[in-house]
LOMIRO-880149 format. One record per residue (C-alpha): x, y, z; residue in one letter; chain. Coordinates in nm, 4 decimals, padded with zeros to 6 digits. Example, Ala and Ser with C-alpha at 12.3 -4.5 7.8 and 13.67 -1.06 7.14 Angstrom:
2
- 01.2300_-00.4500_00.7800_A_A
- 01.3670_-00.1060_00.7140_S_A
//
This chain:
266
- 12.9335_08.3589_08.3370_M_A
- 12.6632_08.2942_08.6228_R_A
- 12.5398_07.8960_08.5684_T_A
- 12.1664_07.7707_08.5911_Y_A
- 12.2544_07.5976_08.8779_S_A
- 12.3706_07.8788_09.0695_T_A
- 12.0781_08.1053_09.0339_R_A
- 11.8397_07.7896_09.1717_I_A
- 12.0577_07.7872_09.4617_F_A
- 12.0286_08.1731_09.5056_C_A
- 11.6361_08.1483_09.4637_I_A
- 11.6362_07.8043_09.7388_A_A
- 11.8310_08.0299_09.9643_A_A
- 11.6124_08.3094_09.9659_L_A
- 11.2823_08.0985_09.9747_A_A
- 11.4590_07.8906_10.3236_L_A
- 11.5981_08.2285_10.4854_G_A
- 11.9368_08.1223_10.4386_L_A
- 12.0824_08.4728_10.3918_V_A
- 12.1080_08.5711_10.7549_A_A
- 12.2419_08.8995_10.8308_T_A
- 12.5784_08.9162_10.9747_S_A
- 12.7196_09.1456_11.2266_P_A
- 12.9455_09.2205_10.9760_A_A
- 12.6854_09.2963_10.6661_M_A
- 12.5042_09.5379_10.9194_A_A
- 12.7901_09.7276_10.9942_S_A
- 12.9746_09.7956_10.6474_E_A
- 12.8018_10.1735_10.6186_M_A
- 12.8998_10.2474_10.2648_W_A
- 13.1797_10.0082_10.2793_G_A
- 13.5498_10.0853_10.2630_R_A
- 13.5501_10.2072_09.9167_V_A
- 13.2127_10.4262_09.9812_G_A
- 13.3507_10.6308_10.2808_H_A
- 13.6928_10.6565_10.0891_Y_A
- 13.5212_10.8117_09.7800_V_A
- 13.3652_11.0688_10.0302_T_A
- 13.6969_11.1544_10.1889_G_A
- 13.8544_11.1882_09.8799_E_A
- 13.5855_11.4105_09.7202_I_A
- 13.5739_11.6386_10.0495_A_A
- 14.0014_11.6481_10.0551_R_A
- 13.9691_11.7815_09.6899_Q_A
- 13.7197_12.0676_09.8205_H_A
- 13.9254_12.1756_10.0968_L_A
- 14.1765_12.4612_10.0667_S_A
- 14.5119_12.3690_10.1368_D_A
- 14.4774_12.5733_10.4810_D_A
- 14.1801_12.3919_10.6101_V_A
- 14.3140_12.0597_10.4510_L_A
- 14.6194_12.1063_10.7290_A_A
- 14.4764_12.1796_10.9951_T_A
- 14.2654_11.8551_10.9844_V_A
- 14.5192_11.6357_10.8906_E_A
- 14.6769_11.7926_11.1790_D_A
- 14.3993_11.7520_11.4304_V_A
- 14.3659_11.3581_11.2999_L_A
- 14.7257_11.2796_11.3432_G_A
- 14.8473_10.9700_11.2031_E_A
- 14.5762_10.9201_11.0083_E_A
- 14.4544_11.0993_10.6559_S_A
- 14.1253_11.2514_10.5953_L_A
- 14.0695_10.9512_10.3714_V_A
- 14.1578_10.7101_10.5722_E_A
- 13.9693_10.8340_10.8752_A_A
- 13.6571_10.8286_10.7449_T_A
- 13.6237_10.4366_10.8242_T_A
- 13.7597_10.4787_11.1815_W_A
- 13.3958_10.4867_11.3494_M_A
- 13.2920_10.1686_11.1844_D_A
- 13.6470_10.0189_11.2854_R_A
- 13.6191_10.1578_11.6506_V_A
- 13.2717_10.0593_11.6787_R_A
- 13.2742_09.6842_11.8297_P_A
- 13.5062_09.7660_12.1231_T_A
- 13.4272_09.8452_12.4745_D_A
- 13.5214_10.2401_12.4441_A_A
- 13.2723_10.3310_12.1446_F_A
- 13.0174_10.0256_12.1292_R_A
- 12.7795_10.3106_12.2642_H_A
- 12.8117_10.4580_11.9440_T_A
- 12.6127_10.2029_11.7447_A_A
- 12.3219_10.3502_11.6930_D_A
- 12.4470_10.6928_11.5946_W_A
- 12.5071_10.5579_11.2185_H_A
- 12.1424_10.5541_11.1617_W_A
- 11.7931_10.6898_11.2236_V_A
- 11.4589_10.5908_11.1787_T_A
- 11.1736_10.7982_11.0525_I_A
- 10.8849_10.6229_10.9063_P_A
- 10.7001_10.6654_10.5915_P_A
- 10.4844_11.0495_10.6233_D_A
- 10.6621_11.0648_10.9250_T_A
- 10.9318_11.3990_11.0174_T_A
- 11.2143_11.3460_11.2320_Y_A
- 11.0691_11.5667_11.5024_D_A
- 10.7539_11.3219_11.4800_Q_A
- 10.9435_11.0174_11.4846_A_A
- 11.0176_10.8019_11.7873_H_A
- 11.3559_10.9099_11.9093_K_A
- 11.6127_10.6365_12.0212_N_A
- 11.7181_10.6802_12.4182_P_A
- 12.0908_10.5509_12.2517_N_A
- 12.0304_10.8552_12.0303_G_A
- 12.1052_10.8599_11.6332_D_A
- 12.2691_11.0083_11.3639_I_A
- 12.1559_11.3190_11.3509_I_A
- 12.0943_11.3968_11.7235_E_A
- 12.5117_11.2711_11.7273_A_A
- 12.5871_11.5299_11.3960_L_A
- 12.4107_11.7743_11.5290_E_A
- 12.5862_11.7729_11.8503_R_A
- 12.9369_11.6702_11.7131_K_A
- 12.9499_11.9123_11.4590_I_A
- 12.8161_12.1891_11.7004_A_A
- 13.1125_12.0902_11.9864_A_A
- 13.3865_12.1437_11.7038_L_A
- 13.2786_12.4684_11.6197_K_A
- 13.2537_12.6107_11.9941_A_A
- 13.6145_12.4356_12.0236_G_A
- 13.8023_12.4069_12.3687_G_A
- 13.8316_12.0686_12.3217_L_A
- 14.1563_11.8394_12.4439_D_A
- 14.3408_11.7246_12.1650_A_A
- 14.2002_11.3233_12.1811_E_A
- 13.7962_11.4217_12.1958_T_A
- 13.8603_11.6826_11.9262_E_A
- 14.0071_11.3970_11.6932_R_A
- 13.7185_11.1815_11.8253_E_A
- 13.4797_11.4228_11.7783_H_A
- 13.6255_11.5157_11.4010_L_A
- 13.6422_11.1271_11.2972_K_A
- 13.3019_11.0811_11.4139_M_A
- 13.1624_11.3631_11.1906_V_A
- 13.3426_11.2567_10.8369_I_A
- 13.1774_10.9165_10.9108_H_A
- 12.8354_11.0125_11.0011_M_A
- 12.8058_11.2623_10.6942_I_A
- 12.8712_10.9947_10.4840_G_A
- 12.6378_10.6956_10.6305_D_A
- 12.3516_10.9925_10.6432_I_A
- 12.3765_11.0291_10.2681_H_A
- 12.3096_10.6043_10.2154_Q_A
- 11.9311_10.6160_10.1685_P_A
- 11.9114_10.3055_10.3905_L_A
- 12.0452_10.4290_10.7469_H_A
- 11.7598_10.6531_10.7172_V_A
- 11.5394_10.3382_10.7879_G_A
- 11.1644_10.2690_10.7901_T_A
- 11.1917_10.0795_11.1076_G_A
- 11.0442_09.7796_10.9287_E_A
- 11.3901_09.5877_10.8107_D_A
- 11.6884_09.7194_10.9765_R_A
- 11.7528_09.9926_10.7090_G_A
- 11.7335_09.6829_10.4513_G_A
- 11.9592_09.4450_10.6115_N_A
- 11.6559_09.2099_10.6743_D_A
- 11.5515_09.2328_10.2733_V_A
- 11.7433_08.9328_10.1479_R_A
- 11.7980_08.9212_09.7861_V_A
- 11.9988_08.7305_09.5115_C_A
- 12.2862_09.0081_09.3949_W_A
- 12.4097_08.9729_09.0301_L_A
- 12.3402_08.6049_09.1615_G_A
- 12.5162_08.5610_09.5088_D_A
- 12.3054_08.5776_09.8022_Q_A
- 12.3439_08.9685_09.9847_S_A
- 12.0831_09.1718_10.1327_N_A
- 11.9822_09.4965_10.0366_L_A
- 12.1824_09.7151_10.2709_H_A
- 12.4717_09.5382_10.1861_R_A
- 12.4363_09.5682_09.8266_V_A
- 12.3929_09.9534_09.8811_W_A
- 12.6742_09.9751_10.0856_D_A
- 12.9377_09.7394_09.8438_T_A
- 12.7545_09.5968_09.5776_G_A
- 12.6627_09.8867_09.3937_M_A
- 13.0092_10.0678_09.4082_L_A
- 13.2419_09.7663_09.3291_V_A
- 13.0290_09.6614_09.0061_S_A
- 13.1730_09.9541_08.8412_W_A
- 13.5376_10.0191_09.0783_S_A
- 13.6777_09.9235_09.3875_D_A
- 13.9433_10.1846_09.3447_D_A
- 13.8396_10.5170_09.5544_Y_A
- 14.0022_10.7498_09.3407_E_A
- 13.8896_10.6280_09.0209_T_A
- 13.5260_10.6881_09.1640_W_A
- 13.6339_11.0504_09.2933_A_A
- 13.7518_11.1518_09.0298_N_A
- 13.4349_11.0175_08.7901_A_A
- 13.1944_11.1722_08.9899_I_A
- 13.3462_11.5001_09.1808_N_A
- 13.1680_11.6869_08.8894_L_A
- 12.9657_11.9352_09.0836_A_A
- 12.9419_12.3004_08.9930_T_A
- 12.9884_12.6044_09.1801_D_A
- 12.6424_12.6894_09.2551_E_A
- 12.5722_12.3171_09.3560_Q_A
- 12.8396_12.2856_09.5864_V_A
- 12.7394_12.5999_09.7556_A_A
- 12.3554_12.4989_09.7302_A_A
- 12.4183_12.1603_09.9437_W_A
- 12.6657_12.3004_10.1804_Q_A
- 12.3694_12.4884_10.2946_Q_A
- 12.1522_12.2518_10.3606_A_A
- 12.1420_12.1067_10.7332_T_A
- 12.1562_11.7935_10.8494_V_A
- 11.7831_11.7465_10.8733_R_A
- 11.7473_11.8126_10.5219_R_A
- 12.0008_11.5262_10.4817_W_A
- 11.8198_11.3038_10.5860_A_A
- 11.5204_11.4053_10.4166_E_A
- 11.6822_11.3777_10.0997_E_A
- 11.7980_10.9965_10.1873_S_A
- 11.4180_10.9042_10.2472_V_A
- 11.3100_11.0762_09.9165_S_A
- 11.5134_10.7814_09.7408_Y_A
- 11.3770_10.5344_09.9542_R_A
- 11.1267_10.4154_09.7117_D_A
- 11.3726_10.3629_09.4437_A_A
- 11.5740_10.1755_09.6763_V_A
- 11.2722_09.9168_09.7619_Y_A
- 11.1666_09.9072_09.4111_D_A
- 11.2119_09.5436_09.3837_L_A
- 11.0977_09.2303_09.1317_P_A
- 10.8686_08.9951_09.3325_E_A
- 11.1760_08.7671_09.2712_N_A
- 11.4331_08.9850_09.4564_H_A
- 11.6725_08.9100_09.1873_E_A
- 11.8216_09.2379_09.0927_I_A
- 12.1458_09.2541_08.9125_G_A
- 12.2541_09.5130_08.6074_W_A
- 11.9122_09.6752_08.5171_T_A
- 11.8602_09.7552_08.8934_Y_A
- 12.2007_09.8713_08.9028_R_A
- 12.1811_10.0993_08.6158_N_A
- 11.8551_10.2433_08.7273_E_A
- 11.9538_10.3281_09.0630_N_A
- 12.3489_10.4347_09.0287_M_A
- 12.2826_10.7784_08.9749_H_A
- 12.1656_10.7880_09.3308_I_A
- 12.5024_10.6343_09.4269_V_A
- 12.6833_10.8745_09.2555_E_A
- 12.4874_11.1357_09.3644_K_A
- 12.4968_11.0633_09.7158_R_A
- 12.8651_11.0192_09.7337_L_A
- 12.9213_11.3299_09.5887_L_A
- 12.6959_11.5315_09.8053_Q_A
- 12.8549_11.3201_10.0832_A_A
- 13.2011_11.4549_10.0313_G_A
- 13.1113_11.8269_09.9490_V_A
- 12.9253_11.8661_10.2502_R_A
- 13.1978_11.7192_10.4757_I_A
- 13.4437_11.9584_10.3118_A_A
- 13.1666_12.2370_10.4313_G_A
- 13.1308_12.1229_10.7424_V_A
- 13.5619_12.1112_10.8163_L_A
- 13.5389_12.4788_10.6328_T_A
- 13.3229_12.5894_10.8907_E_A
- 13.4818_12.4439_11.1693_I_A
- 13.8354_12.4984_11.0905_Y_A
- 13.8555_12.8124_10.8371_G_A
- 13.8697_13.1578_10.8829_E_A
- 13.5965_13.3968_10.8849_G_A
//
């Protein structure tokens, strides 16, 4: 049970701006649990032949494990240039085509480019493996609504909140807090939400990368619907958990669809 003093401390921390956004908070990107959920759902939607090909390309890591690779290598010198490929800014009432483009690239540009390169083939084994790991990770990221940001608060990282009585920020709540408030077991999550109909799977897999981003934009009003004191908990969670569930499911289904387009026959 949260004590009254804990609640007061959290309110004071918000007022004084003590909840600083650390690099670790800013780089969780659905968190391990969320990405593993997308990988497990994708695995369940792949044919045995395509899954075998994918895991042969991946090498030592399974499809599920590889979903977090892009976050793990992001701080290294070799992959620091990919930092801006986890997100994109599309301000309100603006389309991606109209939005100012990041000269370092963004998640839409990088996804479209990496998917095209994998479909074209001819890559050496190491490059193909890296492209594949990036694609499965970025598909997960683009389905988290705050990875398609407004350009005002670093995708919610600068929005300080009290989440279930603890100091946090809005981005971290959506990356991790909402998920682990129910379960931190990715298989439990995947098995509970992997209920898409054949018609839904077909429709979701036909949508383009840019459509995925537009869907995330459509959820931002709900994400930012916060009380004045920015104290959020079970009510906020329960009102918005359906978004988390749907976006994780769509991401997993779409990872499977893209991988089938790349490695399937015909």
